[in-house]
NUSEBA-726031 format. One record per residue (C-alpha): residue in one letter; x, y, z. Coordinates in pm, 1 decimal. Example, Ala and Ser with C-alpha at 12.3 -4.5 7.8 and 13.67 -1.06 7.14 Angstrom:
// residues 2
(site 'A' (1230.0 -450.0 780.0));
(site 'S' (1367.0 -106.0 714.0));
END
This chain:
// residues 284
(site 'X' (-1150.4 134.9 -214.0));
(site 'X' (-926.9 48.0 62.9));
(site 'X' (-596.1 238.5 61.8));
(site 'X' (-241.7 114.8 103.8));
(site 'X' (-173.2 131.5 458.5));
(site 'X' (181.7 -19.1 525.2));
(site 'X' (357.8 90.7 840.4));
(site 'X' (636.9 326.6 747.7));
(site 'X' (923.8 81.2 848.1));
(site 'X' (1137.9 -171.0 666.3));
(site 'X' (1035.5 -497.7 548.4));
(site 'X' (1181.1 -785.8 327.0));
(site 'X' (1033.5 -1036.8 111.3));
(site 'X' (940.4 -1366.3 283.7));
(site 'X' (1111.9 -1674.6 148.2));
(site 'X' (1012.3 -2036.4 267.4));
(site 'X' (1360.1 -2137.3 354.3));
(site 'X' (1344.6 -1850.5 638.0));
(site 'X' (1022.9 -1964.2 789.5));
(site 'X' (1151.5 -2138.8 1065.6));
(site 'X' (1396.7 -1860.7 1207.7));
(site 'X' (1104.3 -1613.3 1145.5));
(site 'X' (892.7 -1787.9 1337.3));
(site 'X' (1087.0 -1904.3 1633.7));
(site 'X' (1102.5 -1539.9 1781.4));
(site 'X' (959.0 -1177.7 1672.6));
(site 'X' (1161.2 -998.6 1407.0));
(site 'X' (1210.2 -636.5 1418.1));
(site 'X' (1045.0 -585.9 1081.0));
(site 'X' (742.9 -365.1 971.2));
(site 'X' (600.1 -601.8 706.6));
(site 'X' (661.7 -915.9 471.0));
(site 'X' (606.3 -899.6 105.4));
(site 'X' (500.2 -1216.7 -97.2));
(site 'X' (452.3 -1263.2 -486.3));
(site 'X' (85.6 -1311.9 -538.2));
(site 'X' (123.6 -1578.7 -821.5));
(site 'X' (317.0 -1816.0 -554.2));
(site 'X' (-6.4 -1824.8 -344.4));
(site 'X' (-295.8 -1880.2 -604.1));
(site 'X' (-345.8 -2247.1 -511.3));
(site 'X' (-608.3 -2354.8 -263.1));
(site 'X' (-403.0 -2488.2 27.0));
(site 'X' (-98.1 -2666.1 136.7));
(site 'X' (238.0 -2538.4 316.9));
(site 'X' (263.8 -2244.4 137.7));
(site 'X' (-53.3 -2122.7 254.7));
(site 'X' (-5.2 -2283.5 602.6));
(site 'X' (316.3 -2066.1 637.6));
(site 'X' (182.5 -1773.7 496.0));
(site 'X' (-124.6 -1781.7 749.9));
(site 'X' (113.5 -1836.1 1031.4));
(site 'X' (294.3 -1511.8 901.8));
(site 'X' (-7.6 -1301.9 863.3));
(site 'X' (-123.0 -1348.1 1234.2));
(site 'X' (200.5 -1125.4 1362.7));
(site 'X' (316.2 -902.5 1066.0));
(site 'X' (176.5 -666.9 815.8));
(site 'X' (179.6 -800.6 471.3));
(site 'X' (248.2 -671.4 110.9));
(site 'X' (118.5 -861.0 -197.8));
(site 'X' (326.0 -821.3 -510.3));
(site 'X' (206.6 -905.8 -834.1));
(site 'X' (432.7 -1003.8 -1124.5));
(site 'X' (160.9 -1163.6 -1388.1));
(site 'X' (-118.6 -929.1 -1437.6));
(site 'X' (51.0 -772.2 -1761.6));
(site 'X' (-74.9 -418.3 -1672.9));
(site 'X' (91.1 -260.4 -1964.0));
(site 'X' (-35.3 -514.1 -2246.5));
(site 'X' (-246.6 -397.6 -2509.5));
(site 'X' (-484.4 -716.8 -2504.5));
(site 'X' (-752.6 -727.4 -2201.9));
(site 'X' (-645.5 -855.5 -1862.4));
(site 'X' (-666.5 -1213.1 -1800.9));
(site 'X' (-1005.2 -1239.8 -1624.6));
(site 'X' (-930.0 -1585.1 -1429.5));
(site 'X' (-585.2 -1443.6 -1317.2));
(site 'X' (-765.7 -1139.1 -1189.8));
(site 'X' (-1008.1 -1349.5 -1011.8));
(site 'X' (-752.0 -1577.7 -836.1));
(site 'X' (-585.6 -1242.4 -709.6));
(site 'X' (-922.2 -1127.8 -558.6));
(site 'X' (-963.4 -1449.3 -392.0));
(site 'X' (-591.7 -1423.2 -209.8));
(site 'X' (-650.5 -1069.8 -146.6));
(site 'X' (-981.3 -1152.4 32.2));
(site 'X' (-818.4 -1421.9 217.8));
(site 'X' (-515.0 -1234.5 355.6));
(site 'X' (-653.5 -863.6 341.4));
(site 'X' (-298.1 -712.5 299.5));
(site 'X' (-206.4 -393.3 385.8));
(site 'X' (-101.7 -328.0 32.5));
(site 'X' (-135.1 -459.4 -320.6));
(site 'X' (131.9 -367.0 -606.7));
(site 'X' (213.8 -444.4 -960.8));
(site 'X' (485.3 -343.2 -1221.2));
(site 'X' (453.4 -101.0 -1512.9));
(site 'X' (514.5 -370.3 -1768.7));
(site 'X' (348.3 -627.2 -1960.6));
(site 'X' (431.3 -994.6 -1943.8));
(site 'X' (198.7 -1188.0 -2203.3));
(site 'X' (79.8 -1197.6 -2549.4));
(site 'X' (-227.8 -1371.7 -2640.7));
(site 'X' (-210.4 -1720.0 -2440.5));
(site 'X' (160.1 -1696.6 -2405.3));
(site 'X' (309.4 -1592.0 -2073.6));
(site 'X' (649.9 -1462.1 -2128.3));
(site 'X' (776.0 -1477.9 -1774.9));
(site 'X' (963.4 -1168.9 -1783.2));
(site 'X' (872.9 -777.5 -1712.4));
(site 'X' (881.2 -625.6 -2039.3));
(site 'X' (881.0 -249.0 -2125.0));
(site 'X' (658.2 -59.3 -2305.0));
(site 'X' (638.2 252.0 -2496.3));
(site 'X' (506.2 599.4 -2330.8));
(site 'X' (238.8 708.5 -2558.3));
(site 'X' (-112.7 837.2 -2527.1));
(site 'X' (-274.4 513.5 -2637.6));
(site 'X' (-43.6 317.6 -2383.2));
(site 'X' (-144.2 535.7 -2111.3));
(site 'X' (-514.4 514.7 -2188.4));
(site 'X' (-483.1 137.7 -2180.5));
(site 'X' (-270.5 102.3 -1860.5));
(site 'X' (-542.7 347.8 -1694.1));
(site 'X' (-826.1 126.7 -1811.8));
(site 'X' (-651.5 -187.7 -1659.5));
(site 'X' (-578.7 -33.2 -1326.2));
(site 'X' (-925.5 96.5 -1307.1));
(site 'X' (-1039.9 -272.3 -1359.1));
(site 'X' (-807.1 -419.9 -1083.6));
(site 'X' (-904.0 -131.1 -836.9));
(site 'X' (-1264.7 -205.6 -911.0));
(site 'X' (-1220.3 -588.0 -869.7));
(site 'X' (-1019.7 -590.5 -546.0));
(site 'X' (-1193.6 -302.8 -394.5));
(site 'X' (-870.0 -163.9 -276.4));
(site 'X' (-579.0 84.6 -413.3));
(site 'X' (-316.1 -63.4 -626.5));
(site 'X' (28.4 71.6 -621.9));
(site 'X' (214.5 89.0 -959.8));
(site 'X' (600.3 16.5 -957.6));
(site 'X' (832.0 210.9 -1204.6));
(site 'X' (1037.1 -21.2 -1400.3));
(site 'X' (1403.3 -117.7 -1464.8));
(site 'X' (1465.1 -105.6 -1829.3));
(site 'X' (1733.4 -171.4 -2071.0));
(site 'X' (1597.3 32.2 -2389.1));
(site 'X' (1400.0 292.6 -2493.5));
(site 'X' (1122.8 367.8 -2764.2));
(site 'X' (1170.7 600.4 -3030.8));
(site 'X' (793.3 623.7 -3052.7));
(site 'X' (738.8 737.5 -2712.6));
(site 'X' (627.9 1103.4 -2641.5));
(site 'X' (571.6 1088.7 -2272.4));
(site 'X' (852.8 1096.5 -2021.1));
(site 'X' (839.9 782.9 -1779.1));
(site 'X' (794.8 1019.2 -1463.5));
(site 'X' (485.0 1227.7 -1625.8));
(site 'X' (346.6 899.4 -1738.0));
(site 'X' (319.4 739.6 -1384.9));
(site 'X' (206.6 1103.7 -1260.2));
(site 'X' (-69.9 1101.0 -1512.1));
(site 'X' (-184.9 741.6 -1457.7));
(site 'X' (-203.1 817.9 -1069.2));
(site 'X' (-409.0 1119.6 -1129.5));
(site 'X' (-683.6 948.7 -1391.4));
(site 'X' (-698.3 616.7 -1156.7));
(site 'X' (-633.2 705.5 -809.4));
(site 'X' (-390.3 446.9 -780.2));
(site 'X' (-42.9 505.2 -547.0));
(site 'X' (295.3 487.2 -672.6));
(site 'X' (563.4 239.2 -570.2));
(site 'X' (913.7 401.8 -622.8));
(site 'X' (1177.3 145.0 -690.0));
(site 'X' (1485.2 315.9 -597.4));
(site 'X' (1714.2 28.6 -750.7));
(site 'X' (1506.5 42.6 -1098.2));
(site 'X' (1576.1 413.0 -1099.9));
(site 'X' (1961.9 365.4 -1062.1));
(site 'X' (1956.9 78.5 -1300.8));
(site 'X' (1757.9 236.1 -1578.5));
(site 'X' (1916.3 575.1 -1533.3));
(site 'X' (2266.0 395.3 -1574.4));
(site 'X' (2167.4 208.2 -1860.9));
(site 'X' (2045.3 502.4 -2023.2));
(site 'X' (2320.6 744.6 -1957.9));
(site 'X' (2098.0 972.2 -1761.8));
(site 'X' (2101.4 1131.6 -1389.5));
(site 'X' (1889.2 932.3 -1146.5));
(site 'X' (1874.7 1259.1 -919.9));
(site 'X' (1707.7 1415.7 -1203.2));
(site 'X' (1462.9 1127.9 -1224.0));
(site 'X' (1404.7 1177.5 -867.7));
(site 'X' (1343.8 1552.9 -903.3));
(site 'X' (1071.3 1460.1 -1154.0));
(site 'X' (905.6 1204.8 -989.7));
(site 'X' (578.0 1256.1 -838.2));
(site 'X' (673.8 1166.3 -479.1));
(site 'X' (355.7 1268.5 -309.9));
(site 'X' (203.9 957.0 -465.2));
(site 'X' (437.0 752.5 -340.7));
(site 'X' (315.8 483.5 -72.8));
(site 'X' (598.5 228.6 -85.0));
(site 'X' (981.4 210.0 -171.5));
(site 'X' (1175.6 -79.4 -288.6));
(site 'X' (1554.6 -140.9 -254.3));
(site 'X' (1738.8 -430.1 -421.8));
(site 'X' (2091.6 -563.2 -572.0));
(site 'X' (2195.3 -562.6 -918.9));
(site 'X' (2436.0 -707.1 -1147.4));
(site 'X' (2698.4 -481.1 -1292.7));
(site 'X' (2816.5 -557.4 -1639.7));
(site 'X' (2902.7 -374.9 -1974.3));
(site 'X' (2729.5 -383.9 -2315.0));
(site 'X' (2886.5 -479.1 -2648.9));
(site 'X' (2994.7 -111.4 -2708.4));
(site 'X' (3149.7 -125.1 -2346.9));
(site 'X' (2915.4 91.7 -2177.8));
(site 'X' (2770.2 14.8 -1835.6));
(site 'X' (2482.1 -206.5 -1810.8));
(site 'X' (2304.4 -299.0 -1508.1));
(site 'X' (2079.1 -584.3 -1445.5));
(site 'X' (1814.0 -569.4 -1182.3));
(site 'X' (1902.5 -933.2 -1062.1));
(site 'X' (1789.9 -902.7 -704.6));
(site 'X' (2060.0 -1136.2 -589.1));
(site 'X' (2330.4 -892.4 -394.7));
(site 'X' (2341.5 -636.2 -129.4));
(site 'X' (2201.9 -306.4 -199.4));
(site 'X' (2472.2 -99.0 -331.9));
(site 'X' (2621.7 215.4 -175.9));
(site 'X' (2497.2 448.1 -482.7));
(site 'X' (2164.5 289.3 -427.6));
(site 'X' (2153.7 370.2 -53.7));
(site 'X' (2264.3 734.0 -126.8));
(site 'X' (1986.6 783.0 -375.1));
(site 'X' (1748.4 623.7 -122.5));
(site 'X' (1851.2 880.1 146.6));
(site 'X' (1787.7 1155.5 -117.9));
(site 'X' (1427.4 1020.9 -143.8));
(site 'X' (1366.1 1002.5 201.1));
(site 'X' (1508.5 1367.9 248.8));
(site 'X' (1218.7 1450.6 42.9));
(site 'X' (930.0 1243.7 157.9));
(site 'X' (1014.6 1152.2 490.6));
(site 'X' (978.4 776.1 621.3));
(site 'X' (798.9 540.4 368.9));
(site 'X' (741.9 171.3 384.5));
(site 'X' (1043.3 3.7 226.6));
(site 'X' (1100.7 -315.7 91.4));
(site 'X' (1457.1 -496.7 76.4));
(site 'X' (1413.3 -727.6 -234.8));
(site 'X' (1630.5 -1030.3 -258.6));
(site 'X' (1480.8 -1299.9 -501.1));
(site 'X' (1774.1 -1491.7 -621.3));
(site 'X' (2092.4 -1673.9 -462.9));
(site 'X' (1880.2 -1635.7 -124.1));
(site 'X' (2121.6 -1547.0 171.2));
(site 'X' (2094.0 -1681.0 515.7));
(site 'X' (1821.0 -1508.1 719.5));
(site 'X' (2061.4 -1270.8 926.5));
(site 'X' (2198.4 -1139.7 592.6));
(site 'X' (1879.3 -1030.4 470.0));
(site 'X' (1752.9 -884.7 822.0));
(site 'X' (2084.9 -679.4 843.0));
(site 'X' (1996.4 -515.0 493.5));
(site 'X' (1637.2 -435.1 652.0));
(site 'X' (1818.7 -310.1 953.0));
(site 'X' (2028.1 -73.3 731.9));
(site 'X' (1729.7 64.8 572.0));
(site 'X' (1540.7 90.8 916.4));
(site 'X' (1837.5 304.3 1029.3));
(site 'X' (1795.8 567.7 754.3));
(site 'X' (1397.9 538.5 806.4));
(site 'X' (1449.2 625.6 1179.1));
(site 'X' (1665.4 917.5 1072.1));
(site 'X' (1436.0 1045.2 831.3));
(site 'X' (1162.6 1028.6 1095.3));
(site 'X' (1380.4 1225.8 1323.9));
(site 'X' (1453.0 1492.3 1090.8));
(site 'X' (1080.1 1528.7 1016.1));
(site 'X' (1004.3 1560.4 1394.5));
(site 'X' (1267.5 1832.6 1447.0));
END
């Protein structure tokens, strides 16, 4: 099983509207990420651009449609298309979400939460085993941004992720923005969540922007929108993580209201500055 091996640098999600700028000159980035489902066709301009990008940069493929947390079996045809994509581009990393997104033959086009129970744990581990056996590579599992909690949950989220990783050998993708969003929504301490997270299993970090609103009762409600710069509290939490882990491959996500290329590159540059500081501390 091929282990995740992204460089411990900052990267960004690849957007086609940025391709001309990226291709014009070398970019000071460690890697690019693409969503798997955008490249499951046989060819055309998307693959032409991705093949050109792959010549010069490390690649992370991030899935959004496997429905790892669903109680039903995985979609075999989707998994086959995913294997074809990974075999074609040999990415340094493949990751998916701790969520479900399908029911029967209906795809819900969202990353939905799941209760943390022994039954769910067994099913998620079974699905990850199937994915890793099919792809012949380690999968990274991402912690979710959540907006509700289940009364039936009997396992804390951090313990759930730790046990999934222990059973399957998968790595973990720690989304720092998701931690801040979920902790704020549930009126919990994000730093305490990080304290309990199995950081030794983390192979990649995510940063992103969120929308700040309030719920019907007037309490803060954050939406993981990926359409704004990273906020100061999330940068601070990211520094807390790096102090514990040292430098880890870090992606800046910006999937909606896509900014001009210099804006996105500057966000990655800010992450790289903190990664360089973490590397210097570790060396000292």
